[in-house]
Structure formats: C-alpha cells, structure tokens
VEXDO-636649 format. One record per residue (C-alpha): residue in three letters; x, y, z. Coordinates in steps of 0.5 Angstrom, whole numbers, padded with zeros to 4 digits, always signed. Layout:
// residues N
ALAXYZ
...
END
This chain:
// residues 88
UNK+0000-0001-0001
UNK+0003+0007-0002
UNK+0003+0012+0004
UNK+0002+0019+0001
UNK+0003+0026+0005
UNK+0003+0032+0004
UNK+0009+0038+0007
UNK+0010+0044+0005
UNK+0006+0044-0002
UNK+0010+0039-0005
UNK+0005+0031-0004
UNK+0011+0025-0003
UNK+0008+0019-0004
UNK+0012+0013+0000
UNK+0015+0008-0005
UNK+0015+0012-0012
UNK+0022+0016-0014
UNK+0020+0022-0015
UNK+0017+0025-0021
UNK+0014+0019-0023
UNK+0007+0022-0021
UNK+0008+0028-0026
UNK+0012+0024-0033
UNK+0007+0019-0032
UNK+0002+0024-0032
UNK+0004+0028-0037
UNK+0005+0020-0042
UNK-0003+0021-0041
UNK-0005+0028-0043
UNK+0000+0026-0048
UNK-0004+0020-0051
UNK-0011+0023-0049
UNK-0009+0029-0052
UNK-0007+0025-0058
UNK-0013+0020-0059
UNK-0018+0026-0059
UNK-0014+0029-0064
UNK-0013+0025-0069
UNK-0021+0023-0068
UNK-0022+0030-0070
UNK-0017+0031-0075
UNK-0020+0024-0078
UNK-0027+0026-0078
UNK-0026+0034-0081
UNK-0022+0029-0087
UNK-0027+0025-0088
UNK-0032+0031-0088
UNK-0029+0035-0093
UNK-0027+0029-0097
UNK-0036+0027-0097
UNK-0037+0035-0100
UNK-0038+0037-0093
UNK-0037+0045-0091
UNK-0040+0043-0084
UNK-0040+0038-0078
UNK-0047+0040-0072
UNK-0045+0048-0074
UNK-0038+0048-0074
UNK-0034+0049-0080
UNK-0030+0044-0082
UNK-0023+0048-0082
UNK-0025+0049-0074
UNK-0026+0041-0073
UNK-0019+0040-0077
UNK-0015+0046-0073
UNK-0018+0044-0066
UNK-0015+0037-0068
UNK-0009+0039-0070
UNK-0009+0043-0063
UNK-0011+0038-0060
UNK-0005+0034-0062
UNK+0000+0039-0061
UNK-0002+0039-0055
UNK-0001+0031-0055
UNK+0007+0033-0057
UNK+0008+0037-0053
UNK+0006+0033-0047
UNK+0010+0027-0049
UNK+0017+0033-0050
UNK+0016+0034-0043
UNK+0015+0028-0040
UNK+0022+0027-0044
UNK+0025+0033-0040
UNK+0022+0030-0033
UNK+0025+0024-0034
UNK+0032+0028-0037
UNK+0033+0031-0031
UNK+0032+0024-0026
END
C-alpha cells in the first residue's frame, strides 16, 4: 500500500521515485490528447472528402484546426515527459 503525505505544498508518495507521477501524468495527457486529435482530424478529412462544409454547426476547417491543436498538446506532453525523465 502506498502512503501519501503532504509537506510544505509538495505531495510525497512513499515507495515511488520522485517525478514518477508527473511523468506518468504527462504521458497520459499526451496519449489522450493525441487520440482525440486524431479522431477530430480524421472526422474533418472524411467530411471534407464527402463534400461537406459543416459538421454539427462547426465549419470543417475549425474541426481540423481543433484536431491539430490536440495533436500539438499531445506532442508537448510527450516532450515535457522526456524533459522530466532527463532530470533524474
């Protein structure tokens, strides 16, 4: 069982290496944002190839840009996780 203690604004989890939780969180943020981004990107491309300009009240270009933004967040999450592991 893991013990969690808070001291001076920092959360310490007994039995885990320092920074482990942050790296894991950044990787999962990257994965989930990448999946959402890929889904939005695919939806926008498929809709545009079908000749549609609107998807449920949003322009296809807006959905495409939202997908690209999510993929950018995914890349930044992975880069931050790599930077976090290089500090150890």
